[in-house]
C-alpha positions as CSV (number, residue, x, y, z in Angstrom):
1,M,31.3,-42.7,-58.5
2,A,28.9,-40.2,-57.0
3,S,25.2,-40.8,-57.5
4,L,23.0,-38.2,-59.2
5,Y,21.6,-37.3,-55.8
6,E,25.1,-36.7,-54.4
7,K,26.2,-34.7,-57.5
8,Y,23.2,-32.5,-58.1
9,V,20.7,-32.6,-55.2
10,L,22.9,-32.8,-52.1
11,P,25.2,-29.8,-52.8
12,K,22.1,-27.6,-53.3
13,L,20.6,-28.9,-50.0
14,I,23.8,-28.3,-48.1
15,D,24.2,-24.8,-49.4
16,L,20.6,-24.0,-48.6
17,A,20.7,-25.5,-45.1
18,C,24.0,-23.9,-44.3
19,S,22.9,-20.4,-45.3
20,Q,20.0,-20.2,-42.9
21,P,19.9,-17.1,-40.6
22,P,21.0,-18.8,-37.4
23,M,24.0,-20.4,-39.1
24,T,24.9,-17.1,-40.8
25,A,24.8,-15.4,-37.4
26,L,27.3,-17.9,-36.0
27,R,29.5,-17.5,-39.1
28,K,29.6,-13.8,-38.7
29,R,30.4,-14.0,-35.0
30,Y,33.3,-16.5,-35.2
31,V,34.8,-16.2,-38.7
32,S,35.4,-12.5,-38.1
33,E,37.9,-13.5,-35.4
34,A,40.2,-15.1,-37.9
35,A,43.5,-13.4,-38.6
36,G,46.8,-13.9,-40.6
37,E,47.3,-16.9,-42.8
38,V,44.0,-18.8,-42.6
39,L,43.2,-22.4,-43.4
40,E,39.5,-23.2,-43.8
41,I,38.6,-26.9,-43.5
42,G,35.5,-27.7,-45.5
43,I,35.1,-24.4,-47.3
44,G,32.1,-25.9,-49.2
45,S,30.4,-23.2,-51.3
46,G,32.3,-20.4,-49.6
47,L,29.6,-19.1,-47.2
48,N,32.3,-18.0,-44.7
49,L,34.1,-15.9,-47.2
50,A,32.0,-12.8,-46.7
51,H,32.7,-12.7,-43.0
52,Y,36.5,-12.6,-42.9
53,S,38.0,-9.3,-41.6
54,E,40.8,-7.1,-42.9
55,Q,43.1,-8.9,-40.4
56,V,43.3,-11.9,-42.8
57,H,46.2,-12.0,-45.1
58,S,45.4,-15.1,-47.1
59,I,42.8,-17.9,-47.1
60,T,43.4,-21.5,-48.2
61,G,40.2,-23.5,-48.3
62,I,40.0,-27.3,-48.7
63,D,37.0,-29.4,-49.6
64,P,36.6,-32.6,-51.7
65,A,33.1,-31.6,-53.0
66,A,33.8,-30.2,-56.5
67,E,30.1,-29.2,-56.9
68,L,30.4,-26.9,-53.9
69,T,33.9,-25.6,-54.4
70,T,33.0,-24.2,-57.8
71,K,30.7,-21.8,-56.0
72,A,33.4,-21.0,-53.4
73,R,35.8,-20.0,-56.2
74,E,33.1,-17.7,-57.6
75,R,32.6,-16.1,-54.2
76,A,36.3,-15.8,-53.6
77,A,36.7,-13.7,-56.8
78,D,34.9,-10.8,-55.0
79,L,37.5,-10.6,-52.2
80,A,40.6,-8.4,-52.0
81,V,42.5,-11.1,-50.0
82,P,44.0,-14.0,-52.0
83,V,42.0,-17.2,-51.7
84,E,43.1,-20.7,-52.9
85,V,40.6,-23.5,-53.0
86,L,41.9,-27.1,-53.0
87,G,39.8,-30.2,-53.8
88,L,41.1,-32.1,-50.8
89,S,39.7,-33.7,-47.6
90,G,40.8,-32.7,-44.1
91,E,42.8,-35.8,-43.4
92,E,45.8,-34.8,-45.4
93,M,46.8,-31.1,-45.9
94,P,49.6,-29.9,-48.2
95,M,50.9,-27.4,-45.6
96,E,54.1,-27.2,-43.6
97,N,54.2,-27.8,-39.9
98,N,53.2,-24.7,-37.9
99,S,52.4,-22.7,-41.0
100,V,48.9,-21.2,-40.4
101,D,47.7,-18.6,-37.9
102,T,44.1,-19.5,-37.8
103,I,42.0,-22.6,-38.7
104,V,38.3,-22.2,-39.4
105,C,36.1,-25.3,-39.3
106,T,32.4,-24.8,-39.6
107,W,29.9,-27.7,-39.9
108,T,32.7,-29.9,-41.2
109,L,33.9,-32.4,-38.6
110,C,30.5,-34.1,-38.7
111,S,31.2,-35.5,-42.2
112,I,35.0,-36.0,-42.5
113,P,35.5,-39.7,-42.8
114,N,38.4,-39.8,-40.4
115,P,38.0,-36.9,-37.9
116,Y,40.8,-38.1,-35.7
117,R,43.4,-37.9,-38.5
118,A,41.9,-34.5,-39.6
119,V,42.3,-33.1,-36.1
120,A,45.9,-34.4,-35.9
121,E,46.6,-32.6,-39.2
122,M,45.0,-29.4,-37.9
123,R,47.3,-29.5,-34.8
124,R,50.3,-30.1,-37.1
125,V,49.8,-27.1,-39.3
126,L,48.6,-24.6,-36.7
127,R,51.3,-22.4,-35.3
128,P,51.9,-22.3,-31.5
129,Q,49.3,-20.0,-30.0
130,G,47.4,-20.1,-33.2
131,K,43.6,-20.0,-33.1
132,M,41.3,-22.9,-33.9
133,I,37.7,-21.6,-34.6
134,F,35.1,-24.3,-34.6
135,V,31.3,-24.2,-35.2
136,E,29.7,-27.6,-35.4
137,H,26.6,-29.5,-34.6
138,G,26.6,-32.8,-32.7
139,R,25.5,-35.0,-29.9
140,S,23.0,-33.2,-27.6
141,D,23.7,-32.9,-23.9
142,E,20.1,-34.2,-23.3
143,A,20.1,-37.9,-23.0
144,H,16.8,-38.5,-24.7
145,I,17.7,-36.3,-27.7
146,A,21.1,-38.1,-28.0
147,K,19.3,-41.4,-27.9
148,W,17.2,-40.4,-31.0
149,Q,20.3,-39.0,-32.7
150,R,21.9,-42.4,-32.4
151,R,18.8,-44.1,-33.8
152,V,18.5,-41.7,-36.8
153,E,22.2,-41.4,-37.6
154,P,22.5,-44.4,-40.0
155,L,19.8,-43.0,-42.3
156,W,21.0,-39.4,-41.8
157,K,24.5,-40.3,-43.0
158,K,23.0,-41.7,-46.2
159,I,21.0,-38.6,-47.1
160,G,23.4,-36.1,-45.6
161,G,26.6,-36.9,-47.4
162,G,28.2,-38.8,-44.5
163,C,27.1,-36.3,-41.8
164,H,27.1,-37.7,-38.3
165,L,24.7,-36.5,-35.6
166,T,26.5,-37.8,-32.6
167,R,30.1,-36.5,-33.0
168,R,31.3,-33.8,-30.6
169,A,33.8,-31.3,-32.0
170,D,34.9,-30.3,-28.5
171,E,35.7,-33.9,-27.6
172,L,37.5,-34.6,-30.8
173,L,39.6,-31.5,-30.4
174,A,40.5,-32.1,-26.8
175,D,41.4,-35.7,-27.5
176,G,43.6,-34.5,-30.4
177,G,45.7,-32.2,-28.2
178,F,43.8,-28.9,-28.4
179,K,42.9,-26.8,-25.4
180,I,39.4,-25.4,-25.5
181,L,39.6,-21.7,-24.6
182,H,36.0,-20.9,-25.0
183,K,32.9,-23.1,-25.7
184,E,29.2,-22.6,-26.0
185,T,26.5,-25.2,-26.7
186,G,22.8,-25.0,-27.3
187,Y,20.0,-25.4,-29.8
188,E,19.4,-23.3,-32.8
189,D,16.0,-23.3,-34.7
190,G,15.1,-26.6,-36.2
191,P,14.7,-30.3,-35.3
192,K,16.6,-30.9,-32.1
193,I,18.4,-34.0,-33.4
194,A,20.2,-31.7,-35.9
195,A,20.1,-28.3,-34.2
196,F,22.4,-28.8,-31.2
197,M,25.4,-26.6,-31.8
198,I,28.9,-26.7,-30.3
199,H,31.1,-23.6,-31.0
200,G,34.1,-21.9,-29.7
201,I,37.8,-21.3,-29.8
202,A,40.7,-23.7,-29.2
203,Q,44.4,-23.6,-29.2
204,T,47.2,-26.2,-29.4
205,A,47.8,-27.5,-25.9
């Protein structure tokens, strides 16, 4: 059973943190590249929804956090494109093989309990030549920052809803059979242990 912190405080903190200007700029840049039938992993409170273009035909969002997805459904009501929000985690998706054109995953792989299984599911449902859009934070390229990330991570996971500081989305995707077509890394504003971003585009190898 979720604690009072997890049910009432954490969702508000996540929505606030994920709506900061640097993160909004990354959302606008990458989410606008989605097209066709879209699967969004970790739709959360629906902060990406405003950035989808007219090239999108439908959006299916999955996220197990009911306190956040309620807000996502409210935001989805303003869109012309059909949006379905499912209360599921990324490790098991109710889609057929090769059934989506674009997968969008923003600040989600850090907290999925089994990211390897989630990546395998992403690869299963993405059509050949489909687009995998990822925007994540993770382990810094600087050894001394990465060292502090490892030290802080056990506490960070407790207060951040299972969020890991040391996961690397690019490594998880490459290990799971994706080819990284484009990748950028670097710090955004904020504490360096949590502000190192990895973002780009991948495709099934």
